[in-house]
DRENBA-783710 format. One record per residue: residue in one letter; x negated, y, z of N, C-alpha, C, O in turn. Coordinates in steps of 0.2 Angstrom, whole numbers, plus 5000, padded with zeros to 4 digits. Layout:
BEGIN
+------+------+------+------+------+------+------+------+------+------+------+------+------+
| rest |   nx |   ny |   nz |  cax |  cay |  caz |   cx |   cy |   cz |   ox |   oy |   oz |
+------+------+------+------+------+------+------+------+------+------+------+------+------+
|    A |    X |    Y |    Z |    X |    Y |    Z |    X |    Y |    Z |    X |    Y |    Z |
...
+------+------+------+------+------+------+------+------+------+------+------+------+------+
***
This chain:
BEGIN
+------+------+------+------+------+------+------+------+------+------+------+------+------+
| rest |   nx |   ny |   nz |  cax |  cay |  caz |   cx |   cy |   cz |   ox |   oy |   oz |
+------+------+------+------+------+------+------+------+------+------+------+------+------+
|    X | 4957 | 5051 | 5041 | 4958 | 5043 | 5044 | 4961 | 5041 | 5035 | 4966 | 5044 | 5033 |
|    X | 4957 | 5036 | 5030 | 4960 | 5034 | 5023 | 4963 | 5028 | 5025 | 4962 | 5024 | 5030 |
|    X | 4968 | 5029 | 5016 | 4972 | 5025 | 5016 | 4967 | 5017 | 5016 | 4961 | 5016 | 5015 |
|    X | 4971 | 5011 | 5017 | 4967 | 5007 | 5017 | 4971 | 5001 | 5013 | 4976 | 4999 | 5015 |
|    X | 4967 | 4998 | 5008 | 4970 | 4992 | 5005 | 4970 | 4986 | 5009 | 4964 | 4986 | 5013 |
|    X | 4974 | 4981 | 5010 | 4972 | 4976 | 5015 | 4975 | 4970 | 5012 | 4980 | 4971 | 5009 |
|    X | 4973 | 4963 | 5011 | 4975 | 4958 | 5010 | 4981 | 4957 | 5012 | 4982 | 4958 | 5018 |
|    X | 4987 | 4954 | 5007 | 4993 | 4953 | 5012 | 4993 | 4945 | 5016 | 4998 | 4944 | 5020 |
|    X | 4989 | 4941 | 5016 | 4988 | 4935 | 5020 | 4984 | 4934 | 5026 | 4987 | 4931 | 5030 |
|    X | 4976 | 4937 | 5027 | 4971 | 4938 | 5033 | 4972 | 4945 | 5036 | 4969 | 4946 | 5041 |
|    X | 4974 | 4950 | 5033 | 4974 | 4959 | 5034 | 4966 | 4961 | 5033 | 4963 | 4966 | 5034 |
|    X | 4964 | 4954 | 5029 | 4958 | 4961 | 5028 | 4958 | 4965 | 5025 | 4963 | 4967 | 5022 |
|    X | 4952 | 4970 | 5025 | 4952 | 4979 | 5023 | 4947 | 4975 | 5016 | 4943 | 4971 | 5017 |
|    X | 4950 | 4977 | 5009 | 4945 | 4976 | 5005 | 4942 | 4984 | 5002 | 4937 | 4984 | 4999 |
|    X | 4945 | 4989 | 5004 | 4942 | 4996 | 5001 | 4939 | 4996 | 5010 | 4943 | 4997 | 5014 |
|    X | 4931 | 4994 | 5011 | 4926 | 4995 | 5015 | 4924 | 5003 | 5015 | 4923 | 5006 | 5021 |
|    X | 4923 | 5006 | 5008 | 4921 | 5011 | 5005 | 4927 | 5012 | 5001 | 4933 | 5012 | 5003 |
|    X | 4926 | 5014 | 4996 | 4929 | 5020 | 4990 | 4934 | 5014 | 4987 | 4940 | 5014 | 4988 |
|    X | 4931 | 5009 | 4982 | 4934 | 5004 | 4978 | 4937 | 4999 | 4982 | 4936 | 4998 | 4988 |
|    X | 4941 | 4996 | 4977 | 4945 | 4988 | 4981 | 4940 | 4985 | 4979 | 4939 | 4985 | 4973 |
|    X | 4938 | 4982 | 4983 | 4935 | 4973 | 4980 | 4938 | 4966 | 4980 | 4940 | 4963 | 4985 |
|    X | 4939 | 4964 | 4974 | 4944 | 4958 | 4974 | 4939 | 4953 | 4967 | 4936 | 4954 | 4962 |
|    X | 4941 | 4947 | 4971 | 4938 | 4942 | 4967 | 4943 | 4941 | 4960 | 4949 | 4940 | 4959 |
|    X | 4938 | 4941 | 4955 | 4943 | 4941 | 4946 | 4943 | 4935 | 4945 | 4939 | 4933 | 4949 |
|    X | 4946 | 4929 | 4941 | 4943 | 4924 | 4939 | 4951 | 4923 | 4931 | 4956 | 4924 | 4930 |
|    X | 4945 | 4920 | 4928 | 4950 | 4919 | 4919 | 4948 | 4913 | 4920 | 4948 | 4909 | 4925 |
|    X | 4948 | 4911 | 4912 | 4948 | 4904 | 4911 | 4942 | 4903 | 4908 | 4942 | 4897 | 4905 |
|    X | 4936 | 4907 | 4907 | 4930 | 4906 | 4906 | 4925 | 4910 | 4910 | 4919 | 4908 | 4909 |
|    X | 4927 | 4915 | 4917 | 4922 | 4916 | 4920 | 4925 | 4919 | 4927 | 4931 | 4920 | 4927 |
|    X | 4922 | 4921 | 4932 | 4925 | 4921 | 4938 | 4918 | 4928 | 4942 | 4912 | 4927 | 4941 |
|    X | 4921 | 4933 | 4945 | 4916 | 4938 | 4950 | 4921 | 4939 | 4951 | 4927 | 4938 | 4951 |
|    X | 4915 | 4945 | 4955 | 4919 | 4951 | 4961 | 4923 | 4956 | 4955 | 4923 | 4955 | 4949 |
|    X | 4925 | 4960 | 4957 | 4928 | 4967 | 4953 | 4930 | 4973 | 4955 | 4936 | 4972 | 4958 |
|    X | 4928 | 4977 | 4955 | 4929 | 4985 | 4958 | 4934 | 4989 | 4955 | 4934 | 4991 | 4950 |
|    X | 4942 | 4990 | 4959 | 4948 | 4993 | 4956 | 4946 | 4999 | 4959 | 4941 | 5000 | 4962 |
|    X | 4950 | 5004 | 4959 | 4950 | 5012 | 4956 | 4958 | 5012 | 4963 | 4963 | 5009 | 4963 |
|    X | 4956 | 5015 | 4967 | 4962 | 5015 | 4973 | 4969 | 5018 | 4972 | 4974 | 5017 | 4974 |
|    X | 4965 | 5023 | 4967 | 4971 | 5028 | 4965 | 4975 | 5025 | 4963 | 4973 | 5021 | 4959 |
|    X | 4981 | 5025 | 4963 | 4987 | 5025 | 4958 | 4987 | 5026 | 4949 | 4989 | 5032 | 4947 |
|    X | 4986 | 5022 | 4946 | 4988 | 5025 | 4939 | 4982 | 5025 | 4934 | 4981 | 5026 | 4928 |
|    X | 4975 | 5024 | 4941 | 4969 | 5024 | 4936 | 4965 | 5018 | 4936 | 4963 | 5015 | 4940 |
|    X | 4966 | 5016 | 4931 | 4964 | 5006 | 4928 | 4957 | 5006 | 4925 | 4956 | 5002 | 4920 |
|    X | 4951 | 5010 | 4928 | 4945 | 5011 | 4927 | 4942 | 5005 | 4932 | 4944 | 5004 | 4937 |
|    X | 4939 | 5002 | 4931 | 4934 | 4996 | 4936 | 4928 | 4994 | 4934 | 4924 | 4995 | 4930 |
|    X | 4927 | 4990 | 4939 | 4917 | 4988 | 4938 | 4919 | 4982 | 4938 | 4925 | 4980 | 4941 |
|    X | 4912 | 4976 | 4933 | 4911 | 4972 | 4936 | 4907 | 4968 | 4933 | 4907 | 4970 | 4927 |
|    X | 4904 | 4964 | 4933 | 4899 | 4961 | 4932 | 4898 | 4962 | 4923 | 4902 | 4964 | 4919 |
|    X | 4894 | 4961 | 4921 | 4892 | 4959 | 4911 | 4896 | 4954 | 4910 | 4899 | 4954 | 4905 |
|    X | 4896 | 4948 | 4916 | 4895 | 4941 | 4913 | 4904 | 4942 | 4914 | 4907 | 4937 | 4911 |
|    X | 4906 | 4945 | 4917 | 4915 | 4944 | 4918 | 4920 | 4950 | 4913 | 4925 | 4949 | 4909 |
|    X | 4915 | 4955 | 4914 | 4916 | 4960 | 4909 | 4917 | 4957 | 4903 | 4923 | 4957 | 4902 |
|    X | 4913 | 4953 | 4899 | 4913 | 4950 | 4894 | 4919 | 4945 | 4891 | 4921 | 4945 | 4885 |
|    X | 4921 | 4940 | 4897 | 4926 | 4935 | 4896 | 4932 | 4939 | 4896 | 4937 | 4937 | 4894 |
|    X | 4932 | 4945 | 4899 | 4939 | 4947 | 4899 | 4943 | 4949 | 4892 | 4942 | 4955 | 4891 |
|    X | 4947 | 4946 | 4889 | 4952 | 4945 | 4883 | 4960 | 4948 | 4885 | 4964 | 4945 | 4888 |
|    X | 4961 | 4954 | 4881 | 4968 | 4958 | 4879 | 4972 | 4955 | 4884 | 4967 | 4954 | 4888 |
|    X | 4976 | 4953 | 4885 | 4983 | 4950 | 4887 | 4981 | 4944 | 4889 | 4986 | 4940 | 4889 |
|    X | 4974 | 4942 | 4892 | 4975 | 4937 | 4895 | 4976 | 4938 | 4904 | 4974 | 4943 | 4907 |
|    X | 4980 | 4935 | 4905 | 4980 | 4934 | 4913 | 4974 | 4933 | 4920 | 4972 | 4927 | 4920 |
|    X | 4973 | 4936 | 4923 | 4968 | 4939 | 4928 | 4973 | 4933 | 4934 | 4979 | 4934 | 4935 |
|    X | 4967 | 4927 | 4938 | 4970 | 4928 | 4943 | 4965 | 4931 | 4950 | 4958 | 4930 | 4951 |
|    X | 4969 | 4934 | 4953 | 4966 | 4940 | 4958 | 4966 | 4935 | 4966 | 4972 | 4932 | 4967 |
|    X | 4961 | 4934 | 4970 | 4961 | 4933 | 4976 | 4959 | 4937 | 4980 | 4959 | 4943 | 4978 |
|    X | 4957 | 4935 | 4987 | 4955 | 4938 | 4992 | 4947 | 4937 | 4993 | 4944 | 4931 | 4994 |
|    X | 4944 | 4944 | 4994 | 4936 | 4940 | 4996 | 4937 | 4938 | 5002 | 4931 | 4939 | 5003 |
|    X | 4939 | 4937 | 5005 | 4939 | 4935 | 5014 | 4940 | 4929 | 5013 | 4935 | 4924 | 5012 |
|    X | 4949 | 4929 | 5012 | 4953 | 4922 | 5013 | 4952 | 4917 | 5009 | 4952 | 4911 | 5009 |
|    X | 4951 | 4921 | 5003 | 4950 | 4918 | 4994 | 4959 | 4913 | 4995 | 4960 | 4907 | 4993 |
|    X | 4963 | 4917 | 4997 | 4970 | 4916 | 4995 | 4971 | 4922 | 4989 | 4970 | 4928 | 4989 |
|    X | 4976 | 4916 | 4984 | 4979 | 4919 | 4978 | 4981 | 4925 | 4982 | 4984 | 4925 | 4988 |
|    X | 4981 | 4932 | 4978 | 4986 | 4938 | 4979 | 4991 | 4937 | 4974 | 4995 | 4942 | 4974 |
|    X | 4993 | 4930 | 4969 | 4999 | 4933 | 4965 | 5008 | 4934 | 4968 | 5011 | 4930 | 4971 |
|    X | 5010 | 4939 | 4965 | 5016 | 4944 | 4968 | 5020 | 4938 | 4970 | 5019 | 4933 | 4967 |
|    X | 5025 | 4939 | 4975 | 5031 | 4935 | 4975 | 5038 | 4938 | 4970 | 5043 | 4935 | 4968 |
|    X | 5036 | 4944 | 4969 | 5041 | 4948 | 4964 | 5041 | 4944 | 4959 | 5046 | 4942 | 4957 |
|    X | 5035 | 4942 | 4956 | 5034 | 4943 | 4948 | 5029 | 4938 | 4949 | 5027 | 4940 | 4954 |
|    X | 5024 | 4931 | 4946 | 5021 | 4928 | 4944 | 5015 | 4934 | 4939 | 5009 | 4933 | 4941 |
|    X | 5016 | 4940 | 4934 | 5012 | 4942 | 4932 | 5009 | 4948 | 4935 | 5005 | 4952 | 4932 |
|    X | 5011 | 4948 | 4943 | 5009 | 4954 | 4947 | 5007 | 4953 | 4952 | 5012 | 4951 | 4955 |
|    X | 4999 | 4955 | 4957 | 4996 | 4954 | 4961 | 4998 | 4959 | 4967 | 5000 | 4965 | 4967 |
|    X | 4997 | 4958 | 4971 | 5002 | 4961 | 4977 | 4995 | 4961 | 4983 | 4994 | 4956 | 4986 |
|    X | 4994 | 4967 | 4984 | 4992 | 4969 | 4991 | 4998 | 4973 | 4996 | 5003 | 4974 | 4994 |
|    X | 4995 | 4974 | 5002 | 4995 | 4979 | 5006 | 4991 | 4986 | 5005 | 4985 | 4986 | 5003 |
|    X | 4997 | 4993 | 5008 | 4993 | 4998 | 5009 | 4993 | 5002 | 5012 | 4998 | 5007 | 5010 |
|    X | 4990 | 5004 | 5017 | 4992 | 5007 | 5024 | 4990 | 5012 | 5026 | 4984 | 5013 | 5027 |
|    X | 4994 | 5017 | 5025 | 4992 | 5025 | 5028 | 4994 | 5029 | 5033 | 5000 | 5029 | 5036 |
|    X | 4989 | 5030 | 5034 | 4989 | 5031 | 5042 | 4995 | 5037 | 5043 | 4998 | 5041 | 5039 |
|    X | 4997 | 5036 | 5049 | 5005 | 5038 | 5052 | 5010 | 5034 | 5048 | 5015 | 5037 | 5049 |
|    X | 5011 | 5031 | 5044 | 5016 | 5027 | 5041 | 5017 | 5019 | 5041 | 5013 | 5015 | 5044 |
|    X | 5022 | 5018 | 5039 | 5024 | 5008 | 5038 | 5021 | 5010 | 5032 | 5022 | 5014 | 5028 |
|    X | 5015 | 5001 | 5031 | 5013 | 4998 | 5028 | 5018 | 5002 | 5022 | 5023 | 5005 | 5023 |
|    X | 5015 | 5000 | 5014 | 5018 | 4998 | 5008 | 5015 | 4993 | 5004 | 5010 | 4992 | 5006 |
|    X | 5017 | 4989 | 4999 | 5017 | 4983 | 4996 | 5015 | 4988 | 4989 | 5019 | 4993 | 4987 |
|    X | 5010 | 4987 | 4985 | 5007 | 4988 | 4979 | 5006 | 4984 | 4976 | 5000 | 4983 | 4977 |
|    X | 5010 | 4980 | 4971 | 5008 | 4977 | 4966 | 5008 | 4979 | 4957 | 5012 | 4982 | 4954 |
|    X | 5002 | 4974 | 4955 | 5000 | 4978 | 4949 | 4998 | 4972 | 4944 | 4995 | 4967 | 4946 |
|    X | 4998 | 4973 | 4936 | 4999 | 4968 | 4932 | 4991 | 4964 | 4931 | 4985 | 4966 | 4932 |
|    X | 4994 | 4959 | 4931 | 4987 | 4953 | 4932 | 4986 | 4951 | 4923 | 4984 | 4945 | 4922 |
|    X | 4988 | 4956 | 4918 | 4987 | 4955 | 4912 | 4982 | 4961 | 4910 | 4983 | 4967 | 4911 |
|    X | 4979 | 4958 | 4909 | 4971 | 4962 | 4909 | 4976 | 4967 | 4900 | 4980 | 4965 | 4896 |
|    X | 4973 | 4974 | 4900 | 4976 | 4978 | 4897 | 4983 | 4983 | 4898 | 4985 | 4988 | 4895 |
|    X | 4985 | 4977 | 4903 | 4994 | 4980 | 4903 | 4993 | 4984 | 4909 | 4990 | 4981 | 4913 |
|    X | 4996 | 4990 | 4910 | 4994 | 4997 | 4914 | 5000 | 4997 | 4918 | 5005 | 5000 | 4915 |
|    X | 5001 | 4995 | 4922 | 5007 | 4995 | 4927 | 5007 | 4993 | 4935 | 5006 | 4988 | 4936 |
|    X | 5008 | 4999 | 4940 | 5006 | 4997 | 4947 | 5015 | 4999 | 4949 | 5019 | 5003 | 4947 |
|    X | 5016 | 4995 | 4954 | 5022 | 5000 | 4958 | 5019 | 4999 | 4967 | 5016 | 4994 | 4969 |
|    X | 5021 | 5004 | 4970 | 5020 | 5005 | 4977 | 5028 | 5003 | 4979 | 5032 | 5004 | 4975 |
|    X | 5028 | 5001 | 4983 | 5033 | 4999 | 4986 | 5033 | 5002 | 4994 | 5028 | 5002 | 4997 |
|    X | 5039 | 5005 | 4996 | 5039 | 5010 | 5001 | 5047 | 5011 | 5004 | 5050 | 5016 | 5004 |
|    X | 5050 | 5004 | 5008 | 5057 | 5005 | 5010 | 5058 | 5002 | 5005 | 5056 | 4998 | 5002 |
|    X | 5065 | 5007 | 5003 | 5070 | 5005 | 4998 | 5068 | 5010 | 4990 | 5072 | 5011 | 4986 |
|    X | 5060 | 5011 | 4990 | 5059 | 5017 | 4984 | 5053 | 5013 | 4982 | 5049 | 5010 | 4985 |
|    X | 5053 | 5014 | 4976 | 5046 | 5011 | 4972 | 5044 | 5017 | 4966 | 5048 | 5019 | 4962 |
|    X | 5040 | 5018 | 4967 | 5036 | 5024 | 4963 | 5031 | 5019 | 4957 | 5027 | 5014 | 4959 |
|    X | 5030 | 5021 | 4951 | 5029 | 5017 | 4948 | 5024 | 5022 | 4943 | 5025 | 5028 | 4943 |
|    X | 5017 | 5018 | 4940 | 5012 | 5018 | 4938 | 5009 | 5018 | 4931 | 5009 | 5012 | 4929 |
|    X | 5007 | 5022 | 4927 | 5004 | 5019 | 4920 | 5009 | 5017 | 4913 | 5015 | 5017 | 4913 |
|    X | 5006 | 5015 | 4910 | 5010 | 5015 | 4905 | 5014 | 5011 | 4901 | 5017 | 5013 | 4896 |
|    X | 5015 | 5005 | 4904 | 5017 | 4999 | 4905 | 5021 | 4999 | 4910 | 5026 | 4996 | 4908 |
|    X | 5021 | 5001 | 4914 | 5026 | 4998 | 4920 | 5033 | 4999 | 4918 | 5037 | 4996 | 4921 |
|    X | 5035 | 5003 | 4913 | 5044 | 5001 | 4908 | 5045 | 4994 | 4906 | 5050 | 4992 | 4903 |
|    X | 5039 | 4992 | 4906 | 5042 | 4988 | 4903 | 5042 | 4979 | 4911 | 5043 | 4972 | 4911 |
|    X | 5042 | 4982 | 4914 | 5043 | 4977 | 4922 | 5051 | 4981 | 4924 | 5053 | 4981 | 4930 |
|    X | 5055 | 4984 | 4919 | 5061 | 4987 | 4925 | 5064 | 4983 | 4924 | 5069 | 4986 | 4922 |
|    X | 5064 | 4977 | 4925 | 5070 | 4970 | 4927 | 5067 | 4967 | 4933 | 5068 | 4961 | 4934 |
|    X | 5063 | 4970 | 4938 | 5059 | 4968 | 4942 | 5065 | 4969 | 4948 | 5069 | 4973 | 4947 |
|    X | 5064 | 4965 | 4953 | 5067 | 4966 | 4957 | 5064 | 4964 | 4965 | 5065 | 4958 | 4967 |
|    X | 5060 | 4971 | 4968 | 5054 | 4970 | 4973 | 5058 | 4969 | 4982 | 5056 | 4970 | 4987 |
|    X | 5067 | 4968 | 4979 | 5068 | 4969 | 4987 | 5071 | 4962 | 4990 | 5073 | 4961 | 4996 |
|    X | 5070 | 4957 | 4985 | 5074 | 4951 | 4986 | 5080 | 4951 | 4985 | 5081 | 4945 | 4985 |
|    X | 5086 | 4956 | 4984 | 5092 | 4953 | 4983 | 5095 | 4951 | 4977 | 5100 | 4949 | 4977 |
+------+------+------+------+------+------+------+------+------+------+------+------+------+
***
C-alpha cells in the first residue's frame, strides 16, 4: 500500500495516482496544480495560464478539488494543511508554504515535527501543537 494524502475536511484522496492534485488560486488565475508527494521536492505541474500568473512572494490559496474547502492551516495562515495516511501508522499532518517560491514543509507526527526545504527555519516560532 502507498502513502495517501487526504483532505482534512472531507477525507477525500488527493493523490489517486502519484501526484497530489489541488486547486490553486492567485489574484490573477485559478487552476489545477499537481504537487510532488515527496517532502522537500517543490516541483509542480499546472496549465500555462496559472503558471504565468504565479509571482514570487504571492500567497496562493489551495483548496480541495473534491469539497472545495480552503486548506489554510490553523497553525499559520501562510501554510496549507493536508493529512498523510501511512499504512500501519497513525495519520500525520502535512503543512507546507502557501507563498510561491518559499520552500518549507512540515510533517507533524504525534509530538515530532520533521522539516523540509531551505526556508523551513523561517517558521521556527510555529506552534503546531496548540499549546
